[in-house]
Structure formats: C-alpha cells, structure tokens
NUKE-568675 format. One record per residue (C-alpha): residue number from 1; residue in three letters; x, y, z. Coordinates in nm, 4 decimals, padded with zeros to 6 digits. Example, Ala and Ser with C-alpha at 12.3 -4.5 7.8 and 13.67 -1.06 7.14 Angstrom:
2
<1, "ALA", <01.2300, -00.4500, 00.7800>>
<2, "SER", <01.3670, -00.1060, 00.7140>>
// end
This chain:
374
<1, "UNK", <10.2384, 13.0910, 02.3972>>
<2, "UNK", <10.5965, 13.0509, 02.2895>>
<3, "UNK", <10.8298, 12.8798, 02.5312>>
<4, "UNK", <11.1989, 12.9416, 02.5552>>
<5, "UNK", <11.4001, 12.7035, 02.7731>>
<6, "UNK", <11.7318, 12.8529, 02.8775>>
<7, "UNK", <11.9691, 12.5594, 02.9135>>
<8, "UNK", <12.2201, 12.5716, 03.1945>>
<9, "UNK", <12.4202, 12.3139, 03.3887>>
<10, "UNK", <12.2374, 12.2766, 03.7159>>
<11, "UNK", <12.2231, 12.0135, 03.9891>>
<12, "UNK", <11.9723, 11.7353, 03.9571>>
<13, "UNK", <11.6219, 11.7853, 04.0992>>
<14, "UNK", <11.5764, 11.7582, 04.4737>>
<15, "UNK", <11.3018, 11.6262, 04.6944>>
<16, "UNK", <11.0372, 11.8927, 04.7512>>
<17, "UNK", <10.9465, 11.9948, 05.1031>>
<18, "UNK", <10.5805, 12.0007, 05.0052>>
<19, "UNK", <10.3735, 11.6825, 05.0091>>
<20, "UNK", <10.0461, 11.7294, 04.8267>>
<21, "UNK", <09.7322, 11.5249, 04.7727>>
<22, "UNK", <09.7056, 11.6866, 04.4325>>
<23, "UNK", <09.4174, 11.6067, 04.1975>>
<24, "UNK", <09.5048, 11.3704, 03.9148>>
<25, "UNK", <09.3984, 11.3232, 03.5556>>
<26, "UNK", <09.1542, 11.0600, 03.6848>>
<27, "UNK", <08.9805, 11.3170, 03.9040>>
<28, "UNK", <08.9432, 11.5610, 03.6150>>
<29, "UNK", <08.8068, 11.2872, 03.3892>>
<30, "UNK", <08.5493, 11.1822, 03.6497>>
<31, "UNK", <08.4372, 11.5397, 03.7185>>
<32, "UNK", <08.4047, 11.6368, 03.3525>>
<33, "UNK", <08.2493, 11.3077, 03.2403>>
<34, "UNK", <08.5068, 11.2271, 02.9734>>
<35, "UNK", <08.7789, 10.9674, 02.9286>>
<36, "UNK", <09.1293, 10.9991, 03.0654>>
<37, "UNK", <09.2565, 11.0106, 02.7065>>
<38, "UNK", <09.0362, 11.3102, 02.6330>>
<39, "UNK", <09.1679, 11.4963, 02.9377>>
<40, "UNK", <09.5207, 11.4209, 02.8239>>
<41, "UNK", <09.4483, 11.5550, 02.4731>>
<42, "UNK", <09.2972, 11.8741, 02.6142>>
<43, "UNK", <09.6176, 11.9551, 02.7999>>
<44, "UNK", <09.8587, 11.8225, 02.5395>>
<45, "UNK", <09.6873, 11.9275, 02.2157>>
<46, "UNK", <09.3794, 12.1411, 02.2938>>
<47, "UNK", <09.2916, 12.2061, 01.9285>>
<48, "UNK", <09.2288, 11.8344, 01.8769>>
<49, "UNK", <08.9271, 11.8434, 02.1112>>
<50, "UNK", <08.5898, 12.0027, 02.0443>>
<51, "UNK", <08.5567, 12.3487, 02.2027>>
<52, "UNK", <08.2602, 12.2458, 02.4231>>
<53, "UNK", <08.4403, 11.9389, 02.5584>>
<54, "UNK", <08.7658, 12.1269, 02.5990>>
<55, "UNK", <08.5998, 12.3982, 02.8060>>
<56, "UNK", <08.4244, 12.1386, 03.0247>>
<57, "UNK", <08.7558, 11.9683, 03.0986>>
<58, "UNK", <08.9388, 12.2968, 03.1680>>
<59, "UNK", <08.6576, 12.4115, 03.3974>>
<60, "UNK", <08.6778, 12.0859, 03.5911>>
<61, "UNK", <09.0561, 12.1150, 03.6119>>
<62, "UNK", <09.0374, 12.4693, 03.7470>>
<63, "UNK", <08.7762, 12.3726, 04.0042>>
<64, "UNK", <08.9919, 12.0848, 04.1290>>
<65, "UNK", <09.3168, 12.2783, 04.1191>>
<66, "UNK", <09.4654, 12.0372, 03.8662>>
<67, "UNK", <09.8030, 12.1268, 03.7110>>
<68, "UNK", <09.9493, 11.8765, 03.4623>>
<69, "UNK", <10.3043, 11.7741, 03.5414>>
<70, "UNK", <10.5580, 11.8111, 03.2653>>
<71, "UNK", <10.7577, 11.4979, 03.3425>>
<72, "UNK", <10.5804, 11.2457, 03.5624>>
<73, "UNK", <10.2167, 11.3355, 03.6013>>
<74, "UNK", <10.0945, 11.2375, 03.9434>>
<75, "UNK", <10.4366, 11.2460, 04.1149>>
<76, "UNK", <10.3484, 11.5745, 04.2840>>
<77, "UNK", <10.5940, 11.5172, 04.5660>>
<78, "UNK", <10.8933, 11.5424, 04.3277>>
<79, "UNK", <11.0822, 11.8647, 04.2501>>
<80, "UNK", <11.1779, 11.9687, 03.8979>>
<81, "UNK", <11.4687, 12.1957, 03.9943>>
<82, "UNK", <11.3215, 12.4625, 03.7666>>
<83, "UNK", <11.1613, 12.8031, 03.8288>>
<84, "UNK", <10.9265, 12.9707, 03.5819>>
<85, "UNK", <10.8683, 13.3232, 03.4506>>
<86, "UNK", <10.5782, 13.4372, 03.2349>>
<87, "UNK", <10.5745, 13.7792, 03.0683>>
<88, "UNK", <10.3864, 13.9428, 02.7777>>
<89, "UNK", <10.5094, 13.8969, 02.4213>>
<90, "UNK", <10.3600, 14.1614, 02.1945>>
<91, "UNK", <10.5070, 14.0326, 01.8715>>
<92, "UNK", <10.2907, 13.8628, 01.6112>>
<93, "UNK", <10.4273, 13.5165, 01.5299>>
<94, "UNK", <10.2279, 13.5016, 01.2067>>
<95, "UNK", <10.3747, 13.8195, 01.0627>>
<96, "UNK", <10.7191, 13.8398, 00.9089>>
<97, "UNK", <10.9010, 14.1413, 01.0498>>
<98, "UNK", <11.1898, 14.3324, 00.8992>>
<99, "UNK", <11.5246, 14.3267, 01.0738>>
<100, "UNK", <11.4593, 14.6768, 01.2084>>
<101, "UNK", <11.1188, 14.5746, 01.3411>>
<102, "UNK", <11.2703, 14.2709, 01.5124>>
<103, "UNK", <11.5239, 14.4966, 01.6804>>
<104, "UNK", <11.2526, 14.7411, 01.7795>>
<105, "UNK", <11.0376, 14.4659, 01.9312>>
<106, "UNK", <11.3058, 14.3535, 02.1770>>
<107, "UNK", <11.1552, 14.3052, 02.5208>>
<108, "UNK", <11.4310, 14.5013, 02.6902>>
<109, "UNK", <11.2474, 14.5414, 03.0211>>
<110, "UNK", <11.1787, 14.1687, 03.0439>>
<111, "UNK", <11.5332, 14.0878, 02.9328>>
<112, "UNK", <11.6704, 14.2561, 03.2436>>
<113, "UNK", <11.4292, 14.0712, 03.4735>>
<114, "UNK", <11.5281, 13.7431, 03.3067>>
<115, "UNK", <11.8966, 13.8183, 03.3671>>
<116, "UNK", <11.8274, 13.8848, 03.7353>>
<117, "UNK", <11.6235, 13.5677, 03.7756>>
<118, "UNK", <11.8818, 13.3545, 03.5953>>
<119, "UNK", <12.1635, 13.4876, 03.8107>>
<120, "UNK", <11.9768, 13.4226, 04.1362>>
<121, "UNK", <11.8404, 13.0861, 04.0181>>
<122, "UNK", <12.1909, 12.9684, 03.9363>>
<123, "UNK", <12.3081, 13.0591, 04.2867>>
<124, "UNK", <12.0353, 12.8390, 04.4335>>
<125, "UNK", <12.0858, 12.5507, 04.1899>>
<126, "UNK", <11.7759, 12.6064, 03.9761>>
<127, "UNK", <11.7192, 12.6355, 03.6034>>
<128, "UNK", <11.4775, 12.8881, 03.4554>>
<129, "UNK", <11.1891, 12.8264, 03.2144>>
<130, "UNK", <11.0649, 13.1415, 03.0397>>
<131, "UNK", <10.7238, 13.1678, 02.8764>>
<132, "UNK", <10.6392, 13.4616, 02.6524>>
<133, "UNK", <10.2608, 13.4589, 02.6465>>
<134, "UNK", <10.0599, 13.5603, 02.3444>>
<135, "UNK", <09.7393, 13.7417, 02.4339>>
<136, "UNK", <09.4424, 13.5126, 02.3970>>
<137, "UNK", <09.6510, 13.1935, 02.3920>>
<138, "UNK", <09.5061, 12.8663, 02.5261>>
<139, "UNK", <09.4877, 12.8768, 02.9040>>
<140, "UNK", <09.6015, 12.5177, 02.9257>>
<141, "UNK", <09.9469, 12.6176, 02.8022>>
<142, "UNK", <09.9958, 12.8329, 03.1108>>
<143, "UNK", <09.9176, 12.5287, 03.3214>>
<144, "UNK", <10.1717, 12.3291, 03.1210>>
<145, "UNK", <10.4445, 12.5736, 03.2138>>
<146, "UNK", <10.3427, 12.5608, 03.5800>>
<147, "UNK", <10.3495, 12.1814, 03.5660>>
<148, "UNK", <10.7171, 12.1881, 03.4746>>
<149, "UNK", <10.8417, 12.4178, 03.7506>>
<150, "UNK", <10.8618, 12.4329, 04.1300>>
<151, "UNK", <10.7745, 12.8022, 04.1548>>
<152, "UNK", <10.6308, 13.0600, 03.9208>>
<153, "UNK", <10.6700, 13.4369, 03.8667>>
<154, "UNK", <10.4420, 13.6368, 03.6373>>
<155, "UNK", <10.4139, 13.9977, 03.5315>>
<156, "UNK", <10.0808, 14.1526, 03.6289>>
<157, "UNK", <09.7932, 14.0904, 03.3865>>
<158, "UNK", <09.9948, 13.8352, 03.1896>>
<159, "UNK", <09.8254, 13.5194, 03.3172>>
<160, "UNK", <09.4467, 13.4990, 03.3740>>
<161, "UNK", <09.3522, 13.5348, 03.7394>>
<162, "UNK", <09.1755, 13.1994, 03.7554>>
<163, "UNK", <09.4869, 13.0261, 03.6215>>
<164, "UNK", <09.7085, 13.1865, 03.8847>>
<165, "UNK", <09.4627, 13.0874, 04.1544>>
<166, "UNK", <09.4900, 12.7241, 04.0466>>
<167, "UNK", <09.8689, 12.7347, 04.0156>>
<168, "UNK", <09.9113, 12.8968, 04.3585>>
<169, "UNK", <09.7359, 12.6012, 04.5246>>
<170, "UNK", <10.0190, 12.3758, 04.4134>>
<171, "UNK", <10.3305, 12.5946, 04.4186>>
<172, "UNK", <10.4624, 12.9385, 04.5205>>
<173, "UNK", <10.3699, 13.2261, 04.2887>>
<174, "UNK", <10.5218, 13.5758, 04.2830>>
<175, "UNK", <10.3493, 13.8653, 04.1071>>
<176, "UNK", <10.5743, 14.1229, 03.9422>>
<177, "UNK", <10.4668, 14.4847, 03.8871>>
<178, "UNK", <10.1410, 14.6583, 03.9573>>
<179, "UNK", <09.9850, 14.7429, 04.2952>>
<180, "UNK", <09.8910, 14.4653, 04.5369>>
<181, "UNK", <09.5644, 14.6260, 04.6451>>
<182, "UNK", <09.2739, 14.5239, 04.4264>>
<183, "UNK", <09.4928, 14.3362, 04.1773>>
<184, "UNK", <09.2300, 14.0874, 04.0632>>
<185, "UNK", <09.1969, 13.9420, 04.4157>>
<186, "UNK", <09.5542, 13.8066, 04.4158>>
<187, "UNK", <09.6629, 13.9825, 04.7347>>
<188, "UNK", <09.7458, 13.6494, 04.8986>>
<189, "UNK", <10.0479, 13.6094, 04.6687>>
<190, "UNK", <10.3974, 13.7470, 04.7157>>
<191, "UNK", <10.4372, 14.0667, 04.5210>>
<192, "UNK", <10.7169, 14.2907, 04.3897>>
<193, "UNK", <10.6750, 14.6372, 04.2397>>
<194, "UNK", <10.8774, 14.9541, 04.1946>>
<195, "UNK", <10.7917, 15.3107, 04.2933>>
<196, "UNK", <10.6450, 15.4074, 03.9558>>
<197, "UNK", <10.4290, 15.6902, 04.0925>>
<198, "UNK", <10.7112, 15.8513, 04.2897>>
<199, "UNK", <10.9612, 15.8222, 04.0060>>
<200, "UNK", <10.7388, 15.9808, 03.7417>>
<201, "UNK", <10.6266, 16.2523, 03.9809>>
<202, "UNK", <10.9862, 16.3492, 04.0624>>
<203, "UNK", <11.0909, 16.3495, 03.6967>>
<204, "UNK", <10.7945, 16.5662, 03.5983>>
<205, "UNK", <10.8588, 16.8019, 03.8901>>
<206, "UNK", <11.2164, 16.8384, 03.7646>>
<207, "UNK", <11.0926, 16.9476, 03.4210>>
<208, "UNK", <10.8473, 17.1996, 03.5662>>
<209, "UNK", <11.0457, 17.3509, 03.8514>>
<210, "UNK", <11.4084, 17.3124, 03.7446>>
<211, "UNK", <11.3653, 17.3725, 03.3704>>
<212, "UNK", <11.0591, 17.5984, 03.3814>>
<213, "UNK", <10.8623, 17.3948, 03.1261>>
<214, "UNK", <10.4872, 17.4485, 03.1070>>
<215, "UNK", <10.3654, 17.2688, 02.7936>>
<216, "UNK", <10.4154, 16.8993, 02.8599>>
<217, "UNK", <10.2670, 16.6056, 02.6679>>
<218, "UNK", <10.2402, 16.2582, 02.8197>>
<219, "UNK", <10.2410, 15.9525, 02.5919>>
<220, "UNK", <10.1146, 15.6229, 02.7361>>
<221, "UNK", <09.9707, 15.2938, 02.6142>>
<222, "UNK", <09.6235, 15.2169, 02.4880>>
<223, "UNK", <09.5862, 14.9309, 02.7375>>
<224, "UNK", <09.7473, 15.0632, 03.0535>>
<225, "UNK", <09.9515, 14.8228, 03.2574>>
<226, "UNK", <09.9397, 14.8793, 03.6342>>
<227, "UNK", <10.2913, 15.0243, 03.6166>>
<228, "UNK", <10.2139, 15.2675, 03.3355>>
<229, "UNK", <09.8936, 15.3717, 03.5076>>
<230, "UNK", <10.0905, 15.4555, 03.8236>>
<231, "UNK", <10.3400, 15.6553, 03.6169>>
<232, "UNK", <10.0637, 15.8647, 03.4644>>
<233, "UNK", <09.9174, 15.9347, 03.8062>>
<234, "UNK", <10.2600, 16.0548, 03.9188>>
<235, "UNK", <10.2783, 16.2807, 03.6135>>
<236, "UNK", <09.9341, 16.4259, 03.6904>>
<237, "UNK", <10.0246, 16.4887, 04.0542>>
<238, "UNK", <10.3397, 16.6820, 03.9609>>
<239, "UNK", <10.1594, 16.8844, 03.6958>>
<240, "UNK", <09.8815, 16.9835, 03.9343>>
<241, "UNK", <10.1312, 17.0671, 04.2092>>
<242, "UNK", <10.3070, 17.2909, 03.9568>>
<243, "UNK", <09.9863, 17.4685, 03.8594>>
<244, "UNK", <09.9588, 17.3159, 03.5110>>
<245, "UNK", <09.6138, 17.2627, 03.3645>>
<246, "UNK", <09.6109, 16.8983, 03.2559>>
<247, "UNK", <09.3285, 16.6644, 03.1679>>
<248, "UNK", <09.2556, 16.3207, 03.3162>>
<249, "UNK", <09.3864, 16.1315, 03.0122>>
<250, "UNK", <09.7298, 16.1093, 02.8458>>
<251, "UNK", <09.7815, 16.3462, 02.5545>>
<252, "UNK", <09.8326, 16.0432, 02.3346>>
<253, "UNK", <09.7802, 15.6695, 02.3744>>
<254, "UNK", <09.9639, 15.4264, 02.1489>>
<255, "UNK", <09.9050, 15.0632, 02.0652>>
<256, "UNK", <10.2460, 14.9277, 02.1639>>
<257, "UNK", <10.5166, 15.1035, 02.3621>>
<258, "UNK", <10.7925, 15.0583, 02.1029>>
<259, "UNK", <11.0319, 15.2847, 01.9172>>
<260, "UNK", <10.8053, 15.3052, 01.6135>>
<261, "UNK", <10.5199, 15.4341, 01.8292>>
<262, "UNK", <10.7482, 15.7003, 01.9761>>
<263, "UNK", <10.8275, 15.8215, 01.6259>>
<264, "UNK", <10.4567, 15.8297, 01.5380>>
<265, "UNK", <10.3892, 16.0300, 01.8539>>
<266, "UNK", <10.6286, 16.2975, 01.7263>>
<267, "UNK", <10.4368, 16.3109, 01.3976>>
<268, "UNK", <10.1086, 16.3623, 01.5827>>
<269, "UNK", <10.2200, 16.6023, 01.8552>>
<270, "UNK", <10.4453, 16.8119, 01.6318>>
<271, "UNK", <10.1918, 16.8552, 01.3525>>
<272, "UNK", <10.1909, 17.2063, 01.2053>>
<273, "UNK", <09.8281, 17.2758, 01.2968>>
<274, "UNK", <09.8780, 17.2524, 01.6733>>
<275, "UNK", <10.0913, 17.4193, 01.9360>>
<276, "UNK", <10.4075, 17.2191, 01.9840>>
<277, "UNK", <10.4793, 17.0850, 02.3357>>
<278, "UNK", <10.7964, 17.1897, 02.5115>>
<279, "UNK", <10.8523, 16.8373, 02.6410>>
<280, "UNK", <10.7445, 16.4862, 02.5480>>
<281, "UNK", <10.7114, 16.2658, 02.8562>>
<282, "UNK", <10.7049, 15.9006, 02.7501>>
<283, "UNK", <10.5880, 15.6079, 02.9629>>
<284, "UNK", <10.8957, 15.4053, 02.8678>>
<285, "UNK", <11.2433, 15.4420, 02.7183>>
<286, "UNK", <11.1783, 15.2560, 02.3947>>
<287, "UNK", <10.9207, 15.5105, 02.2793>>
<288, "UNK", <11.1453, 15.7968, 02.3879>>
<289, "UNK", <11.4350, 15.6598, 02.1803>>
<290, "UNK", <11.2075, 15.6398, 01.8763>>
<291, "UNK", <11.1062, 16.0019, 01.9361>>
<292, "UNK", <11.4702, 16.1158, 01.9474>>
<293, "UNK", <11.5300, 15.9677, 01.6023>>
<294, "UNK", <11.2100, 16.1220, 01.4633>>
<295, "UNK", <11.2886, 16.4682, 01.6011>>
<296, "UNK", <11.6345, 16.4566, 01.4462>>
<297, "UNK", <11.4813, 16.3777, 01.1064>>
<298, "UNK", <11.2517, 16.6795, 01.1464>>
<299, "UNK", <11.5481, 16.9022, 01.2209>>
<300, "UNK", <11.4358, 16.9652, 01.5783>>
<301, "UNK", <11.7108, 16.9787, 01.8391>>
<302, "UNK", <11.6911, 16.8013, 02.1734>>
<303, "UNK", <11.6755, 16.9581, 02.4279>>
<304, "UNK", <11.6902, 17.3100, 02.2722>>
<305, "UNK", <11.3693, 17.2730, 02.0669>>
<306, "UNK", <11.2096, 16.9826, 02.2509>>
<307, "UNK", <11.2786, 16.7969, 02.5750>>
<308, "UNK", <11.2309, 16.4180, 02.5748>>
<309, "UNK", <11.2146, 16.1849, 02.8762>>
<310, "UNK", <11.1529, 15.8144, 02.9262>>
<311, "UNK", <11.1102, 15.5580, 03.2029>>
<312, "UNK", <11.2822, 15.2231, 03.2814>>
<313, "UNK", <11.6528, 15.3026, 03.2504>>
<314, "UNK", <11.7287, 15.0387, 02.9857>>
<315, "UNK", <12.0935, 15.0290, 02.8663>>
<316, "UNK", <11.9984, 15.1927, 02.5352>>
<317, "UNK", <11.8903, 15.5077, 02.7201>>
<318, "UNK", <12.2503, 15.6027, 02.7958>>
<319, "UNK", <12.3821, 15.5129, 02.4499>>
<320, "UNK", <12.1596, 15.7360, 02.2362>>
<321, "UNK", <12.2507, 16.0991, 02.1670>>
<322, "UNK", <12.1586, 16.3031, 02.3481>>
<323, "UNK", <12.1571, 16.0549, 02.6354>>
<324, "UNK", <11.8045, 16.0040, 02.7639>>
<325, "UNK", <11.6739, 16.1518, 03.0871>>
<326, "UNK", <11.4759, 15.8722, 03.2479>>
<327, "UNK", <11.3681, 15.6965, 03.5656>>
<328, "UNK", <11.5840, 15.3948, 03.6334>>
<329, "UNK", <11.4094, 15.0978, 03.7897>>
<330, "UNK", <11.6081, 14.8067, 03.9347>>
<331, "UNK", <11.4969, 14.5421, 03.6868>>
<332, "UNK", <11.7834, 14.3048, 03.7657>>
<333, "UNK", <11.6943, 14.3231, 04.1319>>
<334, "UNK", <11.3272, 14.2532, 04.0518>>
<335, "UNK", <11.4316, 13.9206, 03.8996>>
<336, "UNK", <11.6663, 13.8393, 04.1845>>
<337, "UNK", <11.4106, 13.9220, 04.4536>>
<338, "UNK", <11.1504, 13.7085, 04.2747>>
<339, "UNK", <11.3791, 13.4063, 04.2947>>
<340, "UNK", <11.4624, 13.4735, 04.6602>>
<341, "UNK", <11.0927, 13.4810, 04.7505>>
<342, "UNK", <11.0215, 13.1602, 04.5578>>
<343, "UNK", <11.3168, 12.9782, 04.7142>>
<344, "UNK", <11.2126, 13.0827, 05.0652>>
<345, "UNK", <10.8659, 12.9400, 05.0035>>
<346, "UNK", <11.0135, 12.6199, 04.8635>>
<347, "UNK", <11.2400, 12.5877, 05.1664>>
<348, "UNK", <10.9534, 12.5761, 05.4113>>
<349, "UNK", <10.7936, 12.9226, 05.4386>>
<350, "UNK", <10.4875, 12.8217, 05.2366>>
<351, "UNK", <10.2331, 12.9301, 05.4992>>
<352, "UNK", <10.4003, 13.2572, 05.6014>>
<353, "UNK", <10.2208, 13.5883, 05.5438>>
<354, "UNK", <10.2474, 13.7210, 05.1862>>
<355, "UNK", <10.5430, 13.9508, 05.1214>>
<356, "UNK", <10.5053, 14.2823, 04.9395>>
<357, "UNK", <10.8218, 14.4591, 04.8230>>
<358, "UNK", <10.8350, 14.8170, 04.6937>>
<359, "UNK", <11.1712, 14.8770, 04.5257>>
<360, "UNK", <11.3018, 15.2341, 04.4902>>
<361, "UNK", <11.3686, 15.4068, 04.1569>>
<362, "UNK", <11.6157, 15.6796, 04.0611>>
<363, "UNK", <11.5671, 15.9825, 03.8365>>
<364, "UNK", <11.8633, 15.9957, 03.5955>>
<365, "UNK", <11.9137, 16.3476, 03.4560>>
<366, "UNK", <12.0901, 16.3514, 03.1202>>
<367, "UNK", <12.1214, 16.5537, 02.8031>>
<368, "UNK", <11.7704, 16.5066, 02.6637>>
<369, "UNK", <11.6283, 16.7414, 02.9271>>
<370, "UNK", <11.9239, 16.9807, 02.9307>>
<371, "UNK", <12.1175, 16.8243, 03.2181>>
<372, "UNK", <12.4559, 16.6549, 03.2027>>
<373, "UNK", <12.6373, 16.5728, 02.8804>>
<374, "UNK", <12.4462, 16.5928, 02.5542>>
// end
C-alpha cells in the first residue's frame, strides 16, 4: 500500500465523543502467545516476522478488534483530526512506466472523490489521509491507516471484509460504490452509491431508440467491480427491451479500464474477419477516450462510422474530439457526502441506523453518438 498524506492547515485535534475500552498491544500479545515487541514488529514491519507468527498475531488482533494507533497507541479516547480514504491503485510500483503510461494510469475517478472529500473535510476542520491500496498488500497496513484517522471511507472491494469489520468496531466507516445488499455482509455500515444501472440503461436506450443502432458491443473489466456489474446489467436490460439479441457476458473484457485497453478493444472488435459493431459501449470514460484515438488512427470517423460512449463524466470526456457521450456521476458529491456521514457519526450519531444514499446520474449526449457539437 502506498500512502499519500495531503498536507493542509487544519485545527488541532479535538477530544473524541467516543470513549472506548479498546484492546491494547498487551491483549494481542497475550492472546497470540508472543511478546509485546513481536506484536509491535508485526504491525510496524511485518516482513521482519516469520509468516506463521505474523498470521497468528494478525488473527488475534482481528478477533480482539485491535487497531494500532498511529500516534499514541492506547490513547483511544483521543481524536486525530484526520479522516481516511482507501481506494484501488492499479499501477505496478515495481515497473517503470513511460510518461504516456503514467498519464494513462491517472485515477481520474478517485481524483474527483478525493477533491470532494478534501473540500468537505476542510469545512469541518479535518485533514485527509489517502491510501492507494495495492492488491494483495499486507493487511496490517490497512489497520495502520485506520489507526491514524477518526473515520474511514473505502471503495467497495478495496479493503478485505474482515479488516473493515475490525475497523468499524472502533470508528465510523463509509462504503463507497456497489450495492448494499449482499456486499460481503457489510450492510451495517453507511453506504453511498450512484444509479449505475439506471444511467447505463438510459444511455443504451438512447442509442437503440433515438439513433436506431442495432449492433452494439459492450466492453467491461475482467474483474467486475460492483459498479461496472450494475452498468452491464443496465445495458442488458435496455438491449432486451429494444429487442436486441445479446448474450449474458460483455462482448469483451479487459484487464484494466484504461485508455490503452480501449485502444486494444478497437483492434479486437474492428478486426477485418468479423462484422464491425455500430457502437462501442465502454464501462468507463478512460477506455472510451483510448478508443477514440485508435479509431482516428484507423481512419474511422466518429460517429459516422462508429459510435463511442463512456461512463463517469470525467473532465477529459468533454475535451476530446468529438466530445464523449457519457453518463455523468456526481463524484465530487460522493466525496462530500462521505465526509458528512463520517462527521455526523463522530458528533454523536454512532448508534443510529445505517444510512444508504443512492445519488442520481445524468446522461450527457455529445458528439460521439451524433448529438450536440462534434
């Protein structure tokens, strides 16, 4: 996990409203049968401890609900004045990327959520700690982040369920994205999502009914996020309502939803030995932008020869030519609402019923589908 601390001038930490009899390093040591020093090494430098011992300590910590504090371990009644956000980071820290690849790998969706959280956190006198998690990273690092903040927000499927369960015993946690129902048994947490199904269904209906398109191809990710899965279901619903014969799987799944994968999708779906689609429906804007560049290189005009659509409404979608038809989701508001929920919990609403927010989306019709300016 790579941590990025965004420095701001904020008020000093305040007294927390929560008084907790939180488990200490002594409790974890007693339960796991190791020394206090060993427990400390597991959470500070996990690679310095044998795998068997490390797992025994982490298991004991999870069972007790232990979260190591970043500043004064054991002073659980003190506030840090910091809120946390954890989101996926798909880049490979061990691989040197070209300048173009670095630009392509920008986490534009997360950037907007971060901006929203920072803006709202500043209003309430909090700083923001952002953790970009690498898949398969040591679980103890997630706990380290939680130990440095008063409240925690995480994108769905970013942090292991058992870790979130432990963290939520000590502090408020808000889940971002994905459906509440059946989300790894975390339905007791506050939750924010957008209307992914409705947005993709309306966009696809627009292509079928308003533009008369019949040969559509949907491009999604190899490991579907809850949001992308909902978008594909919306696509299927619109296609079936429009009488299109579509299968239960996307026409193409890609490894990462980046511009380079959008360009590769064009190579696959526009191969000379297959019937070319009339429209490429991408699960996000970054892939769609990559497809626009690839189609131009092939000499194919958008939207005359091929319609292209995206999802997210990132700023880049309106800057490319033709401007991208997409579904705009209120990413800034997602970040702001996450902070509002955390602050309410911190101000005394800890035991209130969990809140579930469904934020609306907007279909933005632009040149890449034949609407508006090209």
